[in-house]
C-alpha positions as CSV (number, residue, x, y, z in Angstrom):
1,M,125.9,192.9,69.9
2,A,124.6,191.8,66.5
3,Y,124.6,188.2,65.5
4,K,125.0,186.2,62.3
5,K,123.4,182.8,61.6
6,I,125.7,180.1,60.4
7,A,123.9,177.1,59.0
8,M,124.7,173.5,60.0
9,D,123.5,171.1,57.4
10,H,121.8,167.7,58.1
11,D,125.3,166.1,57.8
12,K,127.5,167.7,60.4
13,R,131.2,168.2,60.3
14,I,132.5,166.7,63.5
15,A,136.0,166.9,65.0
16,L,137.1,164.0,67.2
17,V,140.1,164.5,69.4
18,A,141.5,162.6,72.3
19,H,144.6,162.7,74.5
20,D,146.5,159.5,74.8
21,N,144.9,158.4,78.1
22,K,141.5,159.1,76.6
23,K,141.8,157.5,73.2
24,R,140.3,154.2,74.3
25,D,137.3,156.0,75.7
26,L,136.8,157.9,72.5
27,I,137.2,154.8,70.3
28,E,134.7,152.9,72.4
29,W,132.2,155.8,72.3
30,A,132.6,156.2,68.5
31,E,132.1,152.4,68.0
32,F,129.0,152.5,70.0
33,N,127.7,155.5,68.0
34,R,129.1,154.3,64.6
35,V,125.7,154.3,62.8
36,L,125.0,157.8,64.0
37,L,128.5,159.0,63.0
38,A,128.6,157.3,59.6
39,H,126.8,159.9,57.5
40,H,128.6,162.8,59.0
41,K,132.0,164.1,57.9
42,I,134.6,163.3,60.6
43,F,137.9,165.0,61.2
44,A,140.4,163.7,63.7
45,T,143.9,164.5,64.9
46,G,146.9,162.2,64.3
47,T,146.8,158.7,65.8
48,T,143.2,159.2,66.9
49,G,142.2,159.4,63.2
50,E,144.1,156.3,62.3
51,L,142.5,154.3,65.1
52,L,139.0,155.6,64.3
53,E,139.2,154.8,60.6
54,K,140.3,151.2,61.3
55,K,137.7,150.6,64.0
56,L,134.8,152.4,62.3
57,G,135.5,151.3,58.7
58,F,134.7,154.6,57.0
59,K,136.8,157.6,55.9
60,I,138.2,160.0,58.5
61,T,139.9,163.2,57.5
62,K,143.1,162.9,59.4
63,L,145.1,166.0,60.5
64,Q,148.4,166.4,62.3
65,S,148.9,165.0,65.8
66,G,147.7,167.5,68.4
67,P,151.2,168.5,69.6
68,L,152.4,168.8,66.0
69,G,149.7,171.3,65.1
70,G,146.5,169.2,64.8
71,D,144.7,171.1,67.5
72,Q,145.5,174.4,65.7
73,Q,144.3,172.9,62.4
74,I,141.0,172.1,63.9
75,G,140.8,175.5,65.5
76,A,141.3,177.0,62.1
77,K,138.6,174.9,60.6
78,I,136.2,176.0,63.3
79,A,137.1,179.7,62.6
80,D,136.5,179.0,58.8
81,S,133.1,177.3,59.6
82,E,134.4,174.0,58.4
83,V,133.7,172.2,61.7
84,D,130.3,172.2,63.3
85,F,131.1,170.7,66.6
86,L,133.9,169.3,68.6
87,I,134.2,166.1,70.7
88,F,137.5,166.4,72.6
89,F,138.2,163.8,75.3
90,W,141.0,165.5,77.1
91,D,142.8,164.3,80.2
92,P,142.4,166.7,83.1
93,L,144.9,164.8,85.3
94,E,147.8,164.6,82.9
95,P,149.9,167.6,82.0
96,Q,150.1,168.1,78.3
97,P,153.2,169.6,76.6
98,H,150.9,171.4,74.1
99,D,148.5,172.7,76.7
100,P,148.4,176.3,75.1
101,D,147.2,174.7,71.9
102,V,144.4,172.8,73.8
103,K,143.3,176.0,75.5
104,A,143.3,177.8,72.1
105,L,141.2,175.1,70.5
106,L,138.6,175.2,73.3
107,R,138.6,179.0,73.0
108,M,137.9,178.9,69.3
109,A,134.9,176.6,70.0
110,V,133.5,179.2,72.4
111,V,134.3,182.2,70.1
112,W,132.5,180.6,67.2
113,N,129.7,179.1,69.3
114,I,130.1,175.4,68.4
115,P,129.0,172.6,70.7
116,V,131.8,171.0,72.6
117,A,131.8,167.7,74.5
118,C,134.8,167.0,76.7
119,N,133.6,163.8,78.2
120,R,131.5,160.8,77.3
121,S,128.3,161.9,79.0
122,T,128.2,165.2,77.2
123,A,129.1,163.5,73.9
124,D,126.2,161.1,74.4
125,F,123.7,164.0,75.0
126,M,125.0,165.8,71.9
127,I,125.0,162.8,69.5
128,S,121.5,161.8,70.6
129,S,120.0,165.3,70.3
130,P,117.2,165.7,67.7
131,L,119.2,168.6,66.4
132,M,121.9,166.1,65.1
133,D,119.7,164.9,62.2
134,G,118.4,168.3,61.0
135,D,119.5,171.7,59.9
136,Y,120.4,174.1,62.6
137,D,121.4,177.8,62.5
138,R,123.9,178.6,65.2
139,L,124.2,182.2,66.3
140,V,127.7,183.8,66.2
141,P,128.5,187.3,67.2
142,D,129.0,189.5,64.1
143,Y,132.7,190.2,64.3
144,D,132.7,192.6,61.3
145,G,132.8,195.6,63.6
146,Y,135.8,194.1,65.3
147,R,137.5,193.4,62.0
148,T,136.9,196.9,60.6
149,R,137.6,198.9,63.8
150,K,140.0,201.8,63.4
151,I,143.4,201.1,64.8
152,T,145.7,203.9,65.7
153,I,149.4,203.5,66.3
154,D,150.9,206.0,68.7
155,K,154.3,207.4,67.8
């Protein structure tokens, strides 16, 4: 399969998402990494965005709450190359009413080859990577063949 390069600039576009039982963990992580996050563009869903903006003291682009479409909004931003990576502290022990949206969001991250952290340890490794403060070309499968494939409809 052929690949395309999609450039990530020095200032990354980061989506921060957390289920209710993981919001405190994400807020604490973001506060600890405030200086590292400050020069990046941050997106967040619903209440998480409100809490982050108050705690961090800088602008957060707030989307809908996850169950109201926020996960899908972030997924669309990933597909449109408007989000470079995702930090999603999800709760594996608590059933979520919008579980299909969560799975779709994680699927978009894999389809578009963006880094994903689902817990604090992985988020720590990602944010401390030397790649965070430089340009980076991520490889994405060239989906043009898929988009232009011939489709026949049987009668």
